[in-house]
Residue, then its C-alpha position, 0 to 999 in steps of 0.5 A: x390102391x388106385x390113383x384118385x380120379x377127378x371124382x375121387x378125392x385124395x385120401x389124406x394121410x393118417x395122423x401119427x398119434x402118441x400119449x406119454x406120461x406127464x414126466x420129464x423122461x417123456x420129452x426125449x421119447x416124444x422127440x424120437x417118436x416125431x423124428x421117426x414118424x417123418x419120411x426118410x427123405x425129410x429135409x434136415x431143417x424140417x426135422x430139426x424144427x419139429x424136434x425143437x417144437x416137440x421139446x418145447x411144447x411137451x416140456x410146457x405141457x408137463x411143467x404147466x399143463x398136467x397136474x402133478x399126478x402120475x396118471x396124467x398124459x400128454x398127447x401128441x398128434x403129427x400130420x402133414x396137410x396143406x404144405x405143412x406138418x402140424x403138431x398138436x400137443x395136448x394136456x389136461x390142465x386149466x392153465x393157458x400158455x402165455x408168451x413172456x419176456x424173460x430175463x436174458x440170464x434166465x434158464x427158462x421162459x423162452x419156449x413160446x418165443x421159440x415156438x413163435x419164431x420157428x412156426x409158420x402159425x400156432x394157436x392154443x385151442x380149448x379141449x372139452x371137457x378140460x385142457x387145451x391143445x397147442x397146435x403149431x405148423x411148419x412149412x414142408x418147403x421153405x423158400 
């Protein structure tokens, strides 16, 4: 492969893509897949942040986004661009994620608060014909 020239754009990295059954056993599998897709020299903090985001978003997609049907899938896409690693978690459900304040003694309800704290940016976008994607970005280098 030749190096890009002034007239040739840099070829982008192909995103990593996975689908998992909408089942709780898919959460650790998704975390492992994302960790394995990162370059070996990735910073520990980047790997930890992406692992946390994967856990939270896949769990939310399974609990709230995928109708309780064994045929439903949760989709993950991971790609580096513009100084960030971007993670998209998609599900077929109608529900829209909502950040909420939870009881400090509750065992759940903090997922999107964590996503907001760990991410550089995040958003929810509709998918056609149904469902949505939660997309979150983490800076490659913090400073």
